[in-house]
N, C-alpha and C positions, 0 to 999 in steps of 0.2 A: 846713782852714785852721788854720795854726799861727801864733800871734802872734809868737813869737820868730823863726821863719823869715821871716816877712813883713818884720819890722822890720830884720833883718840883710841881707836882700836889697836893701833901700832905703838901706843904709849908716847905719842908726840903731842906737844901743845900747839894748837892751831895759831896762836898769837906769837909764838917764837919767831924770830926773824933771822935771815941770812941776807947780809947786805941790806938793801932797802926793800926787800920783798919778804913778807912773812910766810910761814908755812902754808897757811890756808890760801893765800893768793897763788903761791906756786902750785898747790895742789889743784886749785880751780883751773889754772891755765893748763896743767897736765891733763886733767880730766877732759877738758875741752879738746885738746890735741887727740886724746884716746877716742873720744867720740867721733871726731872728724875723720880719723884714719880707721875706724872700726876695729880697734885692737882688742884682743882677748887677753886680759891680765886679771889674775886672781889676787886681789889686794890682800886678802887675809894671809897669804903665803909670803908676803914681803915683810921682812923683820925691820925693826926700828933702825938698825944699823945700815941696812940696805936703803931704807928711805932716806937716811941722812946722806948717804953716798950719792943718791939720785939728786937730792936737793943741791948738794955741793957741786955736782955736775951741771945743774941748771944754772946756778950762780956763776960758775966758770963760763957757761955759754952766754950769759948776759954780757960778759966782758968781750967774748969772741965774735959774737953774731949780732946783726941788727934785729929789730923787732919784727920785721915784716915776714910773713909766710911761714910762721912757726919755727924759725931757724933756731931759736933757743930751746924749744921743746925737742925738736929733732936732735939737736946736739946732745941734750941730756939723755935721750933714749939711745942714741947710738953709742954713747960712751958706756952705757950700761946694758948693751944688748944681751950679753951672756947671762947676767943676773936675771933680767927680765924674761928671758926664754924659759927659765926654770919655774915660771909662775903658771904655765899653761896647764 
């Protein structure tokens, strides 16, 4: 899995930022979380709009959760559980 390739295939610019984290940084953190929890997600099935929703959820989680133990990544995935279930 390559963060830049996934973002570009969805029509998102890796260098775009939400708050102080750019898309590529968020994607790298989310990919690390996906690998850690051995999640099965079909990236090509996630639209640009859904990626943006996931990234906004991630930035919301930055405000709501501390950095330890993947709380931000968990918050983003839990907020979008239904959308992500449709990628299996």
